[in-house]
CHARMM-style PDB file with segment names, atoms N, HN, CA, C and O in Angstrom:
ATOM      1  N   MET     1    -165.688 -33.466   8.403  1.00  0.00      PROA
ATOM      2  CA  MET     1    -165.333 -34.351   7.162  1.00  0.00      PROA
ATOM      3  C   MET     1    -165.337 -34.187   6.099  1.00  0.00      PROA
ATOM      4  O   MET     1    -166.487 -34.158   5.662  1.00  0.00      PROA
ATOM      5  N   SER     2    -164.512 -34.034   5.293  1.00  0.00      PROA
ATOM      6  HN  SER     2    -163.577 -34.058   5.648  1.00  0.00      PROA
ATOM      7  CA  SER     2    -164.720 -33.902   3.651  1.00  0.00      PROA
ATOM      8  C   SER     2    -165.451 -34.932   3.224  1.00  0.00      PROA
ATOM      9  O   SER     2    -165.702 -35.920   3.915  1.00  0.00      PROA
ATOM     10  N   GLU     3    -165.935 -34.703   1.742  1.00  0.00      PROA
ATOM     11  HN  GLU     3    -165.731 -33.900   1.181  1.00  0.00      PROA
ATOM     12  CA  GLU     3    -166.797 -35.778   1.079  1.00  0.00      PROA
ATOM     13  C   GLU     3    -165.700 -37.011   0.688  1.00  0.00      PROA
ATOM     14  O   GLU     3    -166.099 -38.172   0.591  1.00  0.00      PROA
ATOM     15  N   THR     4    -164.607 -36.732   0.521  1.00  0.00      PROA
ATOM     16  HN  THR     4    -164.283 -35.790   0.599  1.00  0.00      PROA
ATOM     17  CA  THR     4    -163.498 -37.436  -0.007  1.00  0.00      PROA
ATOM     18  C   THR     4    -162.754 -38.264   1.146  1.00  0.00      PROA
ATOM     19  O   THR     4    -161.877 -39.084   0.873  1.00  0.00      PROA
ATOM     20  N   THR     5    -163.177 -37.985   2.477  1.00  0.00      PROA
ATOM     21  HN  THR     5    -163.890 -37.320   2.698  1.00  0.00      PROA
ATOM     22  CA  THR     5    -162.381 -38.818   3.589  1.00  0.00      PROA
ATOM     23  C   THR     5    -163.127 -39.870   3.668  1.00  0.00      PROA
ATOM     24  O   THR     5    -164.356 -39.868   3.740  1.00  0.00      PROA
ATOM     25  N   THR     6    -162.337 -40.911   3.656  1.00  0.00      PROA
ATOM     26  HN  THR     6    -161.339 -40.913   3.598  1.00  0.00      PROA
ATOM     27  CA  THR     6    -162.649 -42.623   3.738  1.00  0.00      PROA
ATOM     28  C   THR     6    -162.730 -43.178   4.980  1.00  0.00      PROA
ATOM     29  O   THR     6    -161.681 -43.262   5.618  1.00  0.00      PROA
ATOM     30  N   VAL     7    -163.918 -43.644   5.548  1.00  0.00      PROA
ATOM     31  HN  VAL     7    -164.771 -43.576   5.030  1.00  0.00      PROA
ATOM     32  CA  VAL     7    -163.546 -44.331   6.912  1.00  0.00      PROA
ATOM     33  C   VAL     7    -163.003 -45.658   6.720  1.00  0.00      PROA
ATOM     34  O   VAL     7    -163.455 -46.423   5.868  1.00  0.00      PROA
ATOM     35  N   ARG     8    -162.169 -45.911   7.390  1.00  0.00      PROA
ATOM     36  HN  ARG     8    -161.802 -45.290   8.082  1.00  0.00      PROA
ATOM     37  CA  ARG     8    -161.555 -47.307   7.493  1.00  0.00      PROA
ATOM     38  C   ARG     8    -162.246 -48.118   8.852  1.00  0.00      PROA
ATOM     39  O   ARG     8    -162.151 -47.572   9.952  1.00  0.00      PROA
ATOM     40  N   ARG     9    -162.673 -48.929   8.774  1.00  0.00      PROA
ATOM     41  HN  ARG     9    -162.751 -49.373   7.881  1.00  0.00      PROA
ATOM     42  CA  ARG     9    -163.247 -49.874   9.870  1.00  0.00      PROA
ATOM     43  C   ARG     9    -162.578 -50.976   9.974  1.00  0.00      PROA
ATOM     44  O   ARG     9    -162.590 -51.926   9.191  1.00  0.00      PROA
ATOM     45  N   VAL    10    -162.065 -50.873  10.817  1.00  0.00      PROA
ATOM     46  HN  VAL    10    -162.055 -50.101  11.453  1.00  0.00      PROA
ATOM     47  CA  VAL    10    -161.355 -52.357  11.467  1.00  0.00      PROA
ATOM     48  C   VAL    10    -162.139 -53.114  12.144  1.00  0.00      PROA
ATOM     49  O   VAL    10    -162.821 -52.719  13.090  1.00  0.00      PROA
ATOM     50  N   ARG    11    -162.100 -54.421  11.655  1.00  0.00      PROA
ATOM     51  HN  ARG    11    -161.546 -54.742  10.887  1.00  0.00      PROA
ATOM     52  CA  ARG    11    -162.788 -55.456  12.627  1.00  0.00      PROA
ATOM     53  C   ARG    11    -161.901 -56.070  13.546  1.00  0.00      PROA
ATOM     54  O   ARG    11    -161.051 -56.778  13.007  1.00  0.00      PROA
ATOM     55  N   HSD    12    -161.858 -55.997  14.813  1.00  0.00      PROA
ATOM     56  HN  HSD    12    -162.548 -55.422  15.251  1.00  0.00      PROA
ATOM     57  CA  HSD    12    -161.416 -56.800  15.554  1.00  0.00      PROA
ATOM     58  C   HSD    12    -162.145 -58.016  16.039  1.00  0.00      PROA
ATOM     59  O   HSD    12    -163.189 -58.153  16.678  1.00  0.00      PROA
ATOM     60  N   VAL    13    -161.064 -59.056  15.418  1.00  0.00      PROA
ATOM     61  HN  VAL    13    -160.217 -58.944  14.899  1.00  0.00      PROA
ATOM     62  CA  VAL    13    -161.839 -60.309  15.665  1.00  0.00      PROA
ATOM     63  C   VAL    13    -161.089 -61.191  16.627  1.00  0.00      PROA
ATOM     64  O   VAL    13    -160.119 -61.864  16.279  1.00  0.00      PROA
ATOM     65  N   ALA    14    -161.639 -61.161  18.008  1.00  0.00      PROA
ATOM     66  HN  ALA    14    -162.428 -60.614  18.290  1.00  0.00      PROA
ATOM     67  CA  ALA    14    -160.984 -62.095  18.856  1.00  0.00      PROA
ATOM     68  C   ALA    14    -161.364 -63.360  19.007  1.00  0.00      PROA
ATOM     69  O   ALA    14    -162.514 -63.650  19.336  1.00  0.00      PROA
ATOM     70  N   ARG    15    -160.421 -64.251  18.778  1.00  0.00      PROA
ATOM     71  HN  ARG    15    -159.486 -64.015  18.510  1.00  0.00      PROA
ATOM     72  CA  ARG    15    -160.369 -65.684  18.818  1.00  0.00      PROA
ATOM     73  C   ARG    15    -160.691 -66.306  20.097  1.00  0.00      PROA
ATOM     74  O   ARG    15    -159.809 -66.981  20.628  1.00  0.00      PROA
ATOM     75  N   THR    16    -161.797 -66.183  20.658  1.00  0.00      PROA
ATOM     76  HN  THR    16    -162.513 -65.634  20.226  1.00  0.00      PROA
ATOM     77  CA  THR    16    -162.174 -66.631  21.744  1.00  0.00      PROA
ATOM     78  C   THR    16    -162.617 -68.120  21.688  1.00  0.00      PROA
ATOM     79  O   THR    16    -163.091 -68.450  20.601  1.00  0.00      PROA
ATOM     80  N   GLY    17    -162.564 -68.983  22.544  1.00  0.00      PROA
ATOM     81  HN  GLY    17    -162.179 -68.714  23.427  1.00  0.00      PROA
ATOM     82  CA  GLY    17    -162.603 -70.358  22.693  1.00  0.00      PROA
ATOM     83  C   GLY    17    -164.057 -70.551  22.646  1.00  0.00      PROA
ATOM     84  O   GLY    17    -164.796 -69.656  23.057  1.00  0.00      PROA
ATOM     85  N   ASP    18    -164.509 -71.612  22.192  1.00  0.00      PROA
ATOM     86  HN  ASP    18    -163.908 -72.339  21.859  1.00  0.00      PROA
ATOM     87  CA  ASP    18    -165.829 -71.959  22.485  1.00  0.00      PROA
ATOM     88  C   ASP    18    -166.489 -71.923  23.890  1.00  0.00      PROA
ATOM     89  O   ASP    18    -167.676 -71.633  24.043  1.00  0.00      PROA
ATOM     90  N   ALA    19    -165.770 -72.188  24.756  1.00  0.00      PROA
ATOM     91  HN  ALA    19    -164.806 -72.423  24.631  1.00  0.00      PROA
ATOM     92  CA  ALA    19    -166.093 -72.373  26.361  1.00  0.00      PROA
ATOM     93  C   ALA    19    -166.487 -70.750  26.744  1.00  0.00      PROA
ATOM     94  O   ALA    19    -167.484 -70.463  27.408  1.00  0.00      PROA
ATOM     95  N   ASP    20    -165.744 -69.975  26.329  1.00  0.00      PROA
ATOM     96  HN  ASP    20    -164.934 -70.207  25.791  1.00  0.00      PROA
ATOM     97  CA  ASP    20    -165.862 -68.604  26.571  1.00  0.00      PROA
ATOM     98  C   ASP    20    -166.683 -68.087  25.941  1.00  0.00      PROA
ATOM     99  O   ASP    20    -167.094 -67.048  26.458  1.00  0.00      PROA
ATOM    100  N   ARG    21    -167.387 -68.503  24.484  1.00  0.00      PROA
ATOM    101  HN  ARG    21    -167.053 -69.347  24.063  1.00  0.00      PROA
ATOM    102  CA  ARG    21    -168.399 -68.035  23.996  1.00  0.00      PROA
ATOM    103  C   ARG    21    -169.788 -68.599  24.697  1.00  0.00      PROA
ATOM    104  O   ARG    21    -170.757 -67.844  24.772  1.00  0.00      PROA
ATOM    105  N   LYS    22    -169.849 -69.882  25.182  1.00  0.00      PROA
ATOM    106  HN  LYS    22    -169.062 -70.495  25.121  1.00  0.00      PROA
ATOM    107  CA  LYS    22    -170.558 -70.488  25.907  1.00  0.00      PROA
ATOM    108  C   LYS    22    -170.991 -69.642  27.224  1.00  0.00      PROA
ATOM    109  O   LYS    22    -172.140 -69.265  27.456  1.00  0.00      PROA
ATOM    110  N   ASN    23    -169.886 -69.423  28.019  1.00  0.00      PROA
ATOM    111  HN  ASN    23    -168.953 -69.730  27.830  1.00  0.00      PROA
ATOM    112  CA  ASN    23    -170.134 -68.725  29.113  1.00  0.00      PROA
ATOM    113  C   ASN    23    -170.688 -67.370  28.959  1.00  0.00      PROA
ATOM    114  O   ASN    23    -171.585 -67.061  29.744  1.00  0.00      PROA
ATOM    115  N   ALA    24    -170.302 -66.494  28.068  1.00  0.00      PROA
ATOM    116  HN  ALA    24    -169.574 -66.744  27.431  1.00  0.00      PROA
ATOM    117  CA  ALA    24    -170.908 -65.581  27.582  1.00  0.00      PROA
ATOM    118  C   ALA    24    -172.433 -65.383  27.358  1.00  0.00      PROA
ATOM    119  O   ALA    24    -173.180 -64.450  27.653  1.00  0.00      PROA
ATOM    120  N   ALA    25    -172.653 -66.622  26.712  1.00  0.00      PROA
ATOM    121  HN  ALA    25    -172.047 -67.380  26.472  1.00  0.00      PROA
ATOM    122  CA  ALA    25    -174.343 -66.525  26.463  1.00  0.00      PROA
ATOM    123  C   ALA    25    -175.022 -67.237  27.686  1.00  0.00      PROA
ATOM    124  O   ALA    25    -176.237 -67.098  27.827  1.00  0.00      PROA
ATOM    125  N   ALA    26    -174.485 -67.800  28.353  1.00  0.00      PROA
ATOM    126  HN  ALA    26    -173.498 -67.912  28.239  1.00  0.00      PROA
ATOM    127  CA  ALA    26    -175.106 -68.174  29.566  1.00  0.00      PROA
ATOM    128  C   ALA    26    -175.292 -67.004  30.519  1.00  0.00      PROA
ATOM    129  O   ALA    26    -176.418 -66.722  30.931  1.00  0.00      PROA
ATOM    130  N   ALA    27    -174.320 -66.387  30.841  1.00  0.00      PROA
ATOM    131  HN  ALA    27    -173.406 -66.616  30.507  1.00  0.00      PROA
ATOM    132  CA  ALA    27    -174.385 -65.239  31.486  1.00  0.00      PROA
ATOM    133  C   ALA    27    -175.397 -64.101  31.067  1.00  0.00      PROA
ATOM    134  O   ALA    27    -176.105 -63.553  31.912  1.00  0.00      PROA
ATOM    135  N   LEU    28    -175.438 -63.748  29.646  1.00  0.00      PROA
ATOM    136  HN  LEU    28    -174.863 -64.194  28.960  1.00  0.00      PROA
ATOM    137  CA  LEU    28    -176.553 -63.320  28.989  1.00  0.00      PROA
ATOM    138  C   LEU    28    -177.741 -63.788  29.562  1.00  0.00      PROA
ATOM    139  O   LEU    28    -178.462 -63.158  30.335  1.00  0.00      PROA
ATOM    140  N   GLN    29    -177.919 -64.988  29.123  1.00  0.00      PROA
ATOM    141  HN  GLN    29    -177.333 -65.501  28.495  1.00  0.00      PROA
ATOM    142  CA  GLN    29    -179.319 -65.655  29.375  1.00  0.00      PROA
ATOM    143  C   GLN    29    -179.754 -65.623  30.632  1.00  0.00      PROA
ATOM    144  O   GLN    29    -180.969 -65.556  30.820  1.00  0.00      PROA
ATOM    145  N   ARG    30    -178.806 -65.665  31.789  1.00  0.00      PROA
ATOM    146  HN  ARG    30    -177.820 -65.719  31.636  1.00  0.00      PROA
ATOM    147  CA  ARG    30    -179.020 -65.509  33.403  1.00  0.00      PROA
ATOM    148  C   ARG    30    -179.659 -64.075  33.610  1.00  0.00      PROA
ATOM    149  O   ARG    30    -180.675 -63.848  34.267  1.00  0.00      PROA
ATOM    150  N   ALA    31    -178.884 -63.144  32.932  1.00  0.00      PROA
ATOM    151  HN  ALA    31    -178.059 -63.328  32.398  1.00  0.00      PROA
ATOM    152  CA  ALA    31    -179.416 -61.713  33.057  1.00  0.00      PROA
ATOM    153  C   ALA    31    -180.599 -61.221  32.606  1.00  0.00      PROA
ATOM    154  O   ALA    31    -181.280 -60.391  33.209  1.00  0.00      PROA
ATOM    155  N   LEU    32    -180.897 -61.791  31.396  1.00  0.00      PROA
ATOM    156  HN  LEU    32    -180.344 -62.465  30.907  1.00  0.00      PROA
ATOM    157  CA  LEU    32    -182.156 -61.836  30.699  1.00  0.00      PROA
ATOM    158  C   LEU    32    -183.148 -62.498  31.503  1.00  0.00      PROA
ATOM    159  O   LEU    32    -184.052 -61.733  31.841  1.00  0.00      PROA
ATOM    160  N   ASP    33    -183.252 -63.562  31.873  1.00  0.00      PROA
ATOM    161  HN  ASP    33    -182.518 -64.183  31.598  1.00  0.00      PROA
ATOM    162  CA  ASP    33    -184.139 -64.360  32.845  1.00  0.00      PROA
ATOM    163  C   ASP    33    -184.446 -63.495  34.355  1.00  0.00      PROA
ATOM    164  O   ASP    33    -185.551 -63.234  34.832  1.00  0.00      PROA
ATOM    165  N   ARG    34    -183.328 -63.215  34.816  1.00  0.00      PROA
ATOM    166  HN  ARG    34    -182.430 -63.426  34.429  1.00  0.00      PROA
ATOM    167  CA  ARG    34    -183.645 -62.089  36.098  1.00  0.00      PROA
ATOM    168  C   ARG    34    -184.450 -61.201  35.638  1.00  0.00      PROA
ATOM    169  O   ARG    34    -185.521 -61.096  36.236  1.00  0.00      PROA
ATOM    170  N   ARG    35    -184.235 -60.427  34.623  1.00  0.00      PROA
ATOM    171  HN  ARG    35    -183.365 -60.512  34.137  1.00  0.00      PROA
ATOM    172  CA  ARG    35    -184.872 -59.238  34.168  1.00  0.00      PROA
ATOM    173  C   ARG    35    -186.266 -59.355  33.816  1.00  0.00      PROA
ATOM    174  O   ARG    35    -187.089 -58.552  34.253  1.00  0.00      PROA
ATOM    175  N   ASP    36    -186.595 -60.351  33.019  1.00  0.00      PROA
ATOM    176  HN  ASP    36    -185.926 -61.004  32.663  1.00  0.00      PROA
ATOM    177  CA  ASP    36    -187.723 -60.938  32.647  1.00  0.00      PROA
ATOM    178  C   ASP    36    -188.713 -61.603  33.655  1.00  0.00      PROA
ATOM    179  O   ASP    36    -189.912 -61.406  33.455  1.00  0.00      PROA
ATOM    180  N   ASN    37    -188.324 -62.389  34.745  1.00  0.00      PROA
ATOM    181  HN  ASN    37    -187.351 -62.549  34.908  1.00  0.00      PROA
ATOM    182  CA  ASN    37    -189.505 -62.996  35.433  1.00  0.00      PROA
ATOM    183  C   ASN    37    -188.640 -63.372  36.739  1.00  0.00      PROA
ATOM    184  O   ASN    37    -189.123 -64.320  37.359  1.00  0.00      PROA
ATOM    185  N   GLY    38    -187.701 -62.940  37.175  1.00  0.00      PROA
ATOM    186  HN  GLY    38    -187.308 -62.170  36.671  1.00  0.00      PROA
ATOM    187  CA  GLY    38    -187.138 -63.303  38.490  1.00  0.00      PROA
ATOM    188  C   GLY    38    -185.958 -64.355  38.507  1.00  0.00      PROA
ATOM    189  O   GLY    38    -185.202 -64.605  39.447  1.00  0.00      PROA
ATOM    190  N   GLY    39    -185.982 -64.953  37.144  1.00  0.00      PROA
ATOM    191  HN  GLY    39    -186.596 -64.750  36.381  1.00  0.00      PROA
ATOM    192  CA  GLY    39    -184.895 -66.072  37.080  1.00  0.00      PROA
ATOM    193  C   GLY    39    -185.405 -67.232  37.415  1.00  0.00      PROA
ATOM    194  O   GLY    39    -186.508 -67.486  37.900  1.00  0.00      PROA
ATOM    195  N   ALA    40    -184.095 -68.272  36.981  1.00  0.00      PROA
ATOM    196  HN  ALA    40    -183.199 -68.067  36.587  1.00  0.00      PROA
ATOM    197  CA  ALA    40    -184.609 -69.638  37.442  1.00  0.00      PROA
ATOM    198  C   ALA    40    -184.725 -69.833  38.618  1.00  0.00      PROA
ATOM    199  O   ALA    40    -185.545 -70.619  39.094  1.00  0.00      PROA
ATOM    200  N   THR    41    -183.798 -69.041  39.372  1.00  0.00      PROA
ATOM    201  HN  THR    41    -183.133 -68.403  38.985  1.00  0.00      PROA
ATOM    202  CA  THR    41    -184.192 -69.439  41.027  1.00  0.00      PROA
ATOM    203  C   THR    41    -185.296 -68.859  41.454  1.00  0.00      PROA
ATOM    204  O   THR    41    -185.677 -69.409  42.487  1.00  0.00      PROA
ATOM    205  N   GLY    42    -186.052 -67.905  41.087  1.00  0.00      PROA
ATOM    206  HN  GLY    42    -185.742 -67.458  40.247  1.00  0.00      PROA
ATOM    207  CA  GLY    42    -187.371 -67.362  41.319  1.00  0.00      PROA
ATOM    208  C   GLY    42    -187.135 -66.299  42.553  1.00  0.00      PROA
ATOM    209  O   GLY    42    -188.002 -66.002  43.375  1.00  0.00      PROA
ATOM    210  N   HSD    43    -185.708 -65.753  42.522  1.00  0.00      PROA
ATOM    211  HN  HSD    43    -185.004 -65.994  41.855  1.00  0.00      PROA
ATOM    212  CA  HSD    43    -185.415 -64.446  43.361  1.00  0.00      PROA
ATOM    213  C   HSD    43    -185.783 -63.325  42.677  1.00  0.00      PROA
ATOM    214  O   HSD    43    -185.364 -62.913  41.595  1.00  0.00      PROA
ATOM    215  N   VAL    44    -186.880 -62.722  43.656  1.00  0.00      PROA
ATOM    216  HN  VAL    44    -187.220 -63.057  44.534  1.00  0.00      PROA
ATOM    217  CA  VAL    44    -187.454 -61.571  43.281  1.00  0.00      PROA
ATOM    218  C   VAL    44    -186.974 -60.317  44.047  1.00  0.00      PROA
ATOM    219  O   VAL    44    -187.133 -60.230  45.264  1.00  0.00      PROA
ATOM    220  N   THR    45    -186.434 -59.430  43.375  1.00  0.00      PROA
ATOM    221  HN  THR    45    -186.305 -59.501  42.385  1.00  0.00      PROA
ATOM    222  CA  THR    45    -185.908 -58.092  44.294  1.00  0.00      PROA
ATOM    223  C   THR    45    -187.078 -57.111  44.274  1.00  0.00      PROA
ATOM    224  O   THR    45    -187.943 -57.115  43.398  1.00  0.00      PROA
ATOM    225  N   GLY    46    -187.035 -56.263  45.317  1.00  0.00      PROA
ATOM    226  HN  GLY    46    -186.333 -56.259  46.029  1.00  0.00      PROA
ATOM    227  CA  GLY    46    -188.021 -55.159  45.439  1.00  0.00      PROA
ATOM    228  C   GLY    46    -188.871 -55.410  46.426  1.00  0.00      PROA
ATOM    229  OT1 GLY    46    -189.769 -54.609  46.686  1.00  0.00      PROA
TER     230      GLY     46
END
């Protein structure tokens, strides 16, 4: 790329509902819980 080339960044804003956001946050938290300490259910693999 030359120095005069400008990079245009397009921000894709998805208008997700509040429920979708909460579901995604809950799924992420469950994944983190499983990774960290076996999760809320106490299920341990390995």
